[in-house]
C-alpha positions in Angstrom: 0.1 0.2 0.3 1.3 3.4 -0.9 0.7 6.1 1.8 2.3 9.1 -0.1 4.4 9.6 3.3 8.4 9.8 4.5 10.0 7.1 6.1 11.9 9.2 8.8 14.1 6.4 10.4 11.1 3.5 11.2 8.2 6.2 11.0 5.9 7.3 8.4 5.2 11.3 8.5 3.6 13.7 6.2 4.0 17.4 8.4 4.7 19.0 5.0 2.3 21.1 2.8 3.5 20.6 -0.2 2.1 17.5 -2.1 2.5 16.4 -5.7 2.3 12.6 -7.9 4.0 10.7 -10.2 3.1 10.1 -13.9 2.7 7.1 -15.9 4.0 7.8 -19.4 2.6 4.5 -21.0 -1.1 5.7 -20.1 -0.1 9.3 -20.5 -1.6 10.5 -17.4 -1.0 11.0 -13.6 -1.1 8.1 -10.9 -3.5 8.4 -8.3 -1.1 8.5 -4.9 -0.6 11.7 -3.5 2.7 12.3 -1.7 3.8 14.8 0.5 7.2 16.9 0.7 9.3 16.1 3.8 9.4 19.4 5.9 12.2 20.6 7.4 11.6 19.1 10.9 11.5 15.8 9.2 14.7 16.3 7.0 16.3 17.7 10.4 15.3 14.6 12.6 16.1 12.1 9.5 19.6 13.4 9.8 19.6 13.5 13.4 18.7 9.6 14.0 21.2 9.1 11.0 23.8 10.6 13.1 22.7 8.2 16.3 22.5 5.4 14.6 26.0 5.7 12.7 27.2 5.3 16.7 25.9 2.2 16.9 25.6 0.4 13.3 29.5 1.3 12.8 30.5 -0.7 15.4 28.4 -3.9 14.4 30.2 -6.6 12.9 30.2 -7.8 9.0 28.2 -10.7 9.9 25.4 -8.3 11.6 25.4 -5.9 8.8 25.7 -9.0 6.2 22.2 -10.1 7.8 20.7 -6.9 7.3 21.6 -6.7 3.3 20.4 -10.2 3.4 17.0 -9.2 5.2 16.7 -6.5 2.8 16.7 -8.8 -0.1 14.2 -11.2 1.7 11.6 -8.6 2.5 12.3 -7.0 -1.5 11.2 -10.0 -2.8 8.5 -10.8 -0.3 6.9 -7.6 -2.2 6.0 -9.7 -5.0 4.7 -8.8 -8.2 3.1 -5.7 -6.5 6.4 -3.8 -6.5 6.7 -4.7 -10.3 3.4 -3.5 -11.5 4.3 0.3 -9.3 7.5 0.3 -10.9 6.1 -0.2 -14.5 3.6 2.2 -13.5 5.8 5.1 -11.9 8.8 4.2 -15.3 6.8 3.1 -18.7 9.5 0.6 -18.6 7.8 -2.9 -19.6 7.7 -5.8 -17.1 10.6 -7.5 -18.5 12.7 -4.6 -17.6 11.3 -4.9 -14.0 12.3 -8.2 -13.7 15.6 -7.7 -14.6 16.4 -4.6 -12.6 15.2 -6.1 -9.5 17.4 -8.8 -10.3 20.1 -6.6 -10.2 19.3 -4.7 -7.1 19.0 -8.0 -5.0 22.0 -9.2 -6.7 24.1 -6.2 -5.7 22.8 -6.5 -2.1 23.8 -10.2 -1.7 27.2 -9.2 -3.2 27.9 -6.9 -0.6 26.6 -9.4 1.9 29.1 -11.8 1.1 31.6 -9.5 1.0 31.0 -8.4 4.8 30.9 -12.1 5.4 34.3 -12.9 4.1 35.7 -9.6 5.9 38.8 -8.6 3.9 37.5 -5.8 2.2 38.6 -3.7 5.1 42.7 -3.6 3.4 44.1 -4.7 7.3 47.5 -3.6 7.4 49.9 -4.3 10.3 53.1 -3.4 10.6 54.4 -4.6 14.2 56.9 -3.1 16.5 61.2 -3.8 16.5 62.1 -2.3 20.0 65.8 -2.7 19.0 65.6 -1.0 15.5 68.8 1.6 15.4 68.4 4.5 15.7 64.5 4.9 16.5 62.7 1.9 17.6 59.7 0.7 14.9 56.3 1.6 16.4 53.3 -1.0 16.2 51.0 0.3 13.3 47.7 -1.2 12.4 45.6 0.2 9.7 41.9 -0.4 8.7 39.1 1.0 6.9 36.4 2.8 8.6 33.1 4.3 7.7 32.9 8.2 7.2 29.6 8.4 8.3 25.5 9.5 7.6 25.4 9.1 3.9 22.7 10.7 1.5 21.7 9.1 -1.8 19.8 10.7 -4.5 17.8 8.2 -6.4 18.1 8.3 -10.3 15.5 8.7 -12.5 16.1 6.0 -15.0 17.1 3.0 -12.8 14.3 3.0 -10.1 15.8 -0.1 -8.8 19.2 0.1 -9.2 20.1 3.4 -8.6 18.0 4.4 -6.1 16.3 3.8 -3.1 18.2 0.1 -2.6 20.4 0.5 -5.2 24.0 0.5 -5.6 24.9 3.7 -3.7 22.3 2.6 -0.7 23.9 -0.8 -0.5 27.5 0.0 -0.7 27.0 2.5 1.9 25.5 0.3 4.7 28.0 -2.3 3.7 30.8 0.1 4.6 29.1 1.0 7.8 27.1 4.1 6.9 23.8 5.0 7.8 21.5 5.9 4.7 19.3 8.6 3.8 17.5 8.8 0.3 16.2 11.3 -1.5 13.7 9.4 -3.5 13.6 10.5 -7.0 10.4 12.2 -8.2 9.7 10.1 -11.0 8.6 7.1 -9.2 8.4 7.6 -5.1 6.0 5.1 -4.9 8.0 2.6 -6.0 11.0 4.2 -3.9 8.4 3.7 -0.8 7.9 0.3 -1.7 11.3 -0.5 -0.9 11.8 1.5 1.6 9.4 -0.1 3.5 11.3 -3.2 2.7 14.3 -1.8 4.1 12.6 -0.5 7.1 11.2 -4.2 7.8 14.6 -5.7 7.6 16.3 -3.0 10.0 14.1 -3.9 12.6 14.0 -7.6 12.3 17.5 -7.8 12.1 18.1 -5.4 15.5 19.8 -2.6 13.5 19.4 1.0 15.0 16.5 3.5 14.4 18.0 5.9 11.8 19.9 3.5 9.8 17.7 4.1 6.6 15.4 7.1 5.8 13.2 8.0 2.9 12.5 11.3 2.3 10.3 12.9 -0.6 10.6 16.0 -2.4 9.7 17.4 -5.7 12.2 20.3 -6.3 15.4 21.1 -5.0 15.0 22.1 -1.5 15.0 18.8 0.3 18.0 17.5 -1.7 20.1 21.1 -0.4 19.1 20.9 2.7 20.3 17.3 2.9 23.7 18.0 1.4 24.5 21.0 3.4 23.6 19.4 6.8 26.5 19.6 8.8 26.3 15.8 10.1 26.2 14.5 6.6 29.6 13.4 5.6 29.2 12.2 2.1 27.0 12.1 -1.2 25.9 9.6 -3.8 24.1 10.8 -6.8 23.5 9.6 -10.2 22.0 12.0 -13.4 22.9 15.1 -15.0 25.9 17.2 -15.2 24.1 20.4 -14.0 22.2 18.5 -11.5 26.0 16.8 -9.8 27.8 19.5 -10.4 25.4 21.8 -8.2 25.6 19.3 -5.5 29.5 19.0 -5.7 29.7 22.9 -5.3 27.2 23.1 -3.0 28.9 20.5 -0.3 32.4 22.1 -1.6 31.0 25.6 -0.1 30.5 23.9 3.5 32.3 24.8 6.4 33.3 21.1 6.5 33.2 20.0 3.1 32.3 16.6 2.0 33.0 14.1 -1.0 30.1 13.7 -3.3 30.4 11.0 -5.5 28.4 11.7 -8.8 28.0 9.7 -12.3 26.8 12.4 -14.5 27.1 12.9 -18.2 28.9 10.6 -21.0 28.3 10.1 -24.8 30.4 7.0 -24.7 32.4 7.1 -28.1 32.4 4.4 -30.2 35.4 3.8 -32.9 34.6 2.1 -35.9 38.2 0.7 -37.4 37.7 0.3 -41.2 38.8 -3.6 -41.7 36.2 -4.3 -38.7 33.4 -3.0 -40.8 34.8 -4.5 -44.5 34.3 -7.7 -42.7 30.8 -7.4 -40.1 29.8 -3.8 -40.9 25.9 -5.5 -41.0 26.6 -7.3 -37.7 27.7 -4.0 -35.8 24.9 -1.9 -37.4 22.2 -4.1 -35.9 24.3 -4.6 -32.5 24.5 -0.7 -32.4 20.9 0.0 -33.6 19.9 -2.5 -30.4 22.5 -0.7 -28.3 21.0 3.1 -29.2 17.6 2.2 -28.5 17.8 0.2 -25.5 15.8 1.4 -22.7 14.4 4.3 -25.2 18.4 5.2 -24.9 17.6 6.1 -21.3 21.0 4.5 -20.3 24.0 6.2 -18.8 26.1 4.3 -21.3 24.2 4.6 -24.2 26.5 5.1 -27.6 25.8 9.0 -28.5 28.8 9.1 -30.0 29.9 7.0 -33.2 32.9 7.6 -34.8 34.7 6.5 -38.5 37.5 7.3 -41.0 35.7 8.1 -44.7 35.7 5.3 -46.8 33.3 3.0 -48.8 33.1 1.1 -45.3 32.1 3.5 -43.4 29.6 4.9 -46.5 28.0 1.0 -45.9 28.2 0.6 -42.5 26.0 4.2 -42.1 23.8 2.9 -44.8 22.8 -0.4 -42.7 22.7 1.2 -39.6 20.3 3.9 -40.6 18.1 0.8 -42.1 18.4 -1.4 -38.7 17.5 1.9 -36.6 14.4 2.3 -39.1 12.8 -1.0 -38.3 13.2 -0.7 -34.5 9.6 0.0 -32.8 10.4 3.2 -30.3 10.3 2.5 -26.7 8.3 4.6 -24.2 10.7 7.2 -22.0 10.3 7.7 -18.4 8.4 11.2 -18.3 6.7 13.8 -20.9 9.9 16.0 -19.6 12.5 13.7 -20.5 10.6 13.4 -23.8 10.7 17.1 -24.2 14.4 17.1 -23.4 15.6 14.4 -26.0 13.5 16.4 -28.6 15.2 19.8 -27.9 18.4 18.1 -27.6 18.4 16.3 -31.0 16.8 19.9 -32.4 19.6 21.6 -31.5 22.3 19.2 -33.0 20.0 19.3 -36.2 20.4 22.9 -35.7 24.2 23.1 -36.2 26.1 23.7 -39.7 27.0 20.6 -41.1 24.5 18.5 -39.2 22.3 16.1 -41.4 19.8 13.3 -40.4 20.6 9.9 -42.0 17.7 8.1 -40.3 14.8 8.1 -38.3 11.9 5.9 -37.1 9.0 7.3 -39.4 6.0 5.2 -38.1 3.3 6.5 -35.7 4.1 6.9 -31.9 2.3 7.0 -28.7 2.6 9.8 -26.3 5.9 10.1 -24.9 7.7 7.6 -27.2 11.4 9.0 -28.6 12.0 8.6 -32.3 15.4 7.0 -32.5 17.5 8.9 -34.6 21.0 8.9 -36.6 22.6 12.2 -37.2 26.3 12.6 -39.2 28.7 15.2 -39.7 32.5 15.7 -40.9 35.1 15.7 -38.7 36.3 19.0 -39.2 32.7 20.3 -38.1 33.0 18.4 -35.2 36.2 19.6 -33.5 34.9 23.0 -33.9 31.5 22.9 -32.3 31.1 22.1 -29.0 27.9 21.7 -29.1 28.1 18.4 -30.9 29.8 16.7 -27.9 27.2 17.2 -25.5 24.7 13.9 -24.1 21.5 14.2 -25.5 19.2 11.7 -22.6 17.7 9.4 -25.7 17.8 7.2 -28.4 20.1 9.4 -30.9 23.6 8.6 -32.2 25.5 11.1 -34.2 28.5 9.5 -36.3 31.6 11.7 -37.2 33.1 11.1 -40.4 37.0 11.7 -40.2 39.3 12.5 -43.1 42.1 10.1 -42.0 43.4 8.4 -38.3 45.2 11.9 -37.6 41.8 13.7 -37.4 40.2 10.6 -35.5 42.9 11.1 -32.9 42.6 14.6 -32.4 38.8 13.9 -31.8 39.5 11.3 -29.2 41.8 13.6 -27.6 39.2 16.8 -27.8 36.7 14.7 -25.4 35.4 15.0 -22.2 35.8 12.2 -19.6 33.7 9.4 -20.3 32.1 6.1 -18.7 33.0 4.2 -21.7 34.8 4.0 -24.7 34.7 1.1 -27.5 36.8 0.0 -30.0 35.1 -2.3 -33.3 38.0 -3.6 -35.0 40.1 -7.0 -36.2 42.6 -7.6 -33.9 45.2 -7.3 -36.6 44.2 -3.8 -36.5 44.7 -2.9 -32.8 48.5 -2.6 -33.2 48.2 -0.1 -35.6 45.8 2.2 -33.4 47.9 2.0 -30.7 47.9 5.9 -30.0 44.0 5.9 -30.4 44.0 3.0 -27.7 46.0 5.0 -25.5 44.2 8.3 -26.2 41.1 6.4 -25.2 42.2 5.4 -22.2 43.0 8.7 -21.1 39.4 9.2 -21.8 37.5 7.0 -20.3 36.5 4.4 -17.3 36.0 1.2 -19.4 37.9 0.8 -22.2 35.5 -2.4 -24.5 36.9 -4.2 -27.5 34.1 -5.5 -29.9 31.4 -4.8 -28.3 28.5 -2.0 -27.0 28.3 -0.4 -24.1 24.9 -1.0 -23.1 25.1 -3.4 -20.2 27.1 -3.2 -17.0 27.9 -6.5 -15.2 27.7 -6.2 -11.8 31.5 -7.9 -10.4 34.3 -6.5 -8.2 36.0 -5.8 -12.1 33.8 -3.8 -13.3 34.4 0.3 -13.4 31.6 2.2 -13.5 33.1 5.8 -13.3 35.6 7.9 -15.3 37.4 11.4 -15.4 35.2 14.5 -15.1 32.5 14.5 -15.9 31.3 11.1 -16.3 31.8 11.1 -12.5 32.8 13.5 -9.7 36.1 11.4 -8.7 37.5 9.1 -11.4 39.2 6.8 -8.6 36.0 5.0 -7.4 33.4 3.0 -9.1 29.7 3.0 -8.7 29.2 -0.6 -9.2 30.7 -3.8 -7.9 31.6 -4.2 -4.5 34.6 -2.1 -4.5 31.8 1.1 -4.6 32.1 0.5 -0.7 35.7 2.6 -0.8 33.6 5.8 -1.4 32.0 5.7 2.0 35.1 4.6 4.0 38.3 6.4 5.2 41.7 4.9 6.2 42.4 5.0 9.9 45.5 3.6 11.8 46.2 2.7 15.4 49.6 3.2 17.2 50.9 1.0 20.0 47.5 0.0 21.0 46.7 -2.9 23.3 45.8 -5.9 21.3 42.6 -6.9 23.1 41.1 -3.4 22.2 41.9 -3.5 18.9 39.1 -4.5 16.4 39.0 -7.7 15.5 40.1 -7.2 12.6 43.5 -6.4 13.5 44.0 -8.4 16.5 47.5 -10.7 16.4 45.1 -13.5 16.4 43.2 -13.0 13.4 39.7 -14.2 14.9 37.8 -13.6 11.8 40.5 -15.2 9.3 40.6 -12.5 6.9 43.5 -11.4 4.7 45.8 -9.0 5.9 49.2 -7.4 5.2 51.2 -7.9 8.0 54.8 -6.6 7.7 54.3 -6.2 3.6 53.5 -9.9 3.0 49.7 -11.0 2.7 48.9 -13.6 4.8 46.1 -15.0 7.2 48.2 -16.2 9.8 48.0 -15.6 13.0 50.9 -13.3 15.0 52.8 -15.1 17.5 
């Protein structure tokens, strides 16, 4: 049941005086539920509860936190199909997407629970004392990661499960030992409330302190700004636009005590098509990229918005086949009328630029809020001279840049801003010929793909979902996979501390049997 209220700790509250509704883009009508924006008093109470909970939660063992995360999964699954129906009614996505994304959400939570159960993620490092060292004795030093404090997580529009209420940011922060306050995304707050109810039930069943999780609702910018500026908040997780992410980053840096904002923002995910690959398999790559460009109505942060190739018969053939493939795909519903309007405005801006032409677009009729996919093209010189052409358009559109030669292609890659992904489509023997290009791409992206599509992000320890600014605000961290936990922790050292008063991770006996670095050697052995 949707109440339209805020979870302030374990309690549902609605003291605010502003209300709003979500929208069903498939039906092109408002949903019936009324949601009440969190009041300043509720914001203050949620943050205060999180701060108080931190004093207890940071000392919970890895097994206790793992039980909590696994209990969240159990409660989410217990919501059954009702949660999936709610997701579809607020996103416009089909049921298959809802099921798949729910699977990713619970998979992320399970992976962090496994990480906590094993325990080595704390990166324990021990350098034992050498009392007779000359000219000065060596002190006993022991280091591990400790949580930062309360974390604010902003739900994302395009992933109501995987990057929202109990998504990767929340799962990783809770795993780190940080209480979480979610600012639910206004497009799917009903979905967020249902997921939040599961988190609260799990917290109560596993005896977590009240305030370890809160879920607040707000339709404008006031709620988010208030949370980021609150002195008890210690870090922020965000997935969304460059404009919004940078605004939060600036707010956080202007505080008396600046805090980190881990923002995953804009990316056009450049794809370079090398000539021999197109000569061998142009039709295959045309079909693959037509599917990638239109997947989820182009509303993926890894959508391939920029295609680059060298002029010639191979590229001409590929462009023709890509256009034909694009025209055959049925458009998909976008998240919200505002998303469709932004997509259309961005596409029209691109088409209004000198030298840009439309190669192909879906020609059939579409229902309201469905994005009509398009392929645009421009020559390399024009692209280099016009920064507007390298801006992200959120939706199913890509621009193909036709370069005169390899030198111009390299200039384009070197001029790009930071990206989440870069892709090279080529034959293996071509890679050695384009060594400079590959090195240039490595400097610009967080993940470099060979002969694939960028859409589709595997949740595993080797995944990097981040990249140089503005793809993310800190390229040293990933937003996907268990290593996302390191955004919410800091290193802490104990010097000459009594063994029995140390955390178990640092005690001589190694009671948790975790992998530690002891005097520069990785081992699970005890210290004698």
